[in-house]
C-alpha positions as CSV (number, residue, x, y, z in Angstrom):
1,X,8.7,-19.7,17.9
2,X,5.1,-22.6,18.5
3,X,3.0,-20.3,20.1
4,X,0.2,-18.0,18.4
5,X,2.0,-14.3,18.1
6,X,0.1,-12.2,19.9
7,X,-1.9,-9.8,18.6
8,X,-0.2,-6.5,19.4
9,X,3.3,-7.9,18.1
10,X,2.6,-8.9,15.2
11,X,0.5,-5.3,14.6
12,X,4.0,-3.2,16.5
13,X,6.1,-5.4,13.3
14,X,3.1,-4.5,10.0
15,X,4.0,-1.1,11.6
16,X,7.7,-1.8,11.5
17,X,7.8,-3.3,8.0
18,X,4.9,0.0,6.7
19,X,7.9,3.0,7.1
20,X,10.4,0.3,4.5
21,X,10.2,2.1,1.4
22,X,8.1,0.4,-1.9
23,X,10.7,-0.9,-3.6
24,X,12.4,-2.6,-1.2
25,X,13.0,-6.7,-0.5
26,X,14.4,-8.7,1.9
27,X,15.5,-11.3,1.2
28,X,15.5,-14.0,4.3
29,X,17.4,-16.6,4.4
30,X,16.7,-19.9,2.0
31,X,13.1,-18.4,1.7
32,X,14.0,-16.3,-0.4
33,X,13.1,-12.3,-1.1
34,X,9.9,-10.5,-0.2
35,X,8.9,-7.2,-1.4
36,X,7.2,-5.2,2.4
37,X,3.5,-6.3,1.5
38,X,4.7,-10.1,1.2
39,X,6.4,-9.8,4.6
40,X,3.2,-7.9,5.7
41,X,1.5,-11.0,3.9
42,X,3.6,-13.5,6.1
43,X,3.1,-12.2,9.5
44,X,-0.6,-11.8,9.8
45,X,-0.2,-15.2,8.4
46,X,1.6,-16.1,11.0
47,X,3.6,-19.2,8.5
48,X,7.7,-20.0,8.5
49,X,8.5,-16.6,7.1
50,X,6.0,-14.0,9.0
51,X,7.6,-15.6,12.3
52,X,11.1,-15.8,11.1
53,X,9.9,-12.4,10.3
54,X,9.0,-11.1,13.9
55,X,11.6,-12.3,15.4
56,X,14.2,-10.8,14.1
57,X,12.3,-7.3,14.6
58,X,11.6,-8.0,18.1
59,X,15.4,-9.3,18.8
60,X,16.2,-5.5,16.9
61,X,14.1,-3.7,19.2
62,X,15.2,-6.0,22.0
63,X,18.9,-4.9,21.1
64,X,17.7,-1.7,21.1
65,X,16.1,-1.1,24.8
66,X,19.1,-3.0,26.2
67,X,22.1,-0.3,24.5
68,X,23.4,-2.4,22.5
69,X,23.2,-1.2,19.2
70,X,24.8,1.9,20.1
71,X,28.6,2.1,21.2
72,X,29.4,3.3,24.2
73,X,32.7,6.0,25.9
């Protein structure tokens, strides 16, 4: 994910982060543990952590869209 992230995608990811509880922390592999505010800042800066957050959030949304997260009968 080396290209510039679109404004709309960043806004979408930040909106998803906004609904996280304020006291929740997220661990991102070897990068460490981050608060909601930390994650929002990294997404805005489009640094390595921000790009990873965007990648994970977009993969989650694609999985929902494709029905991969729902048990099919």
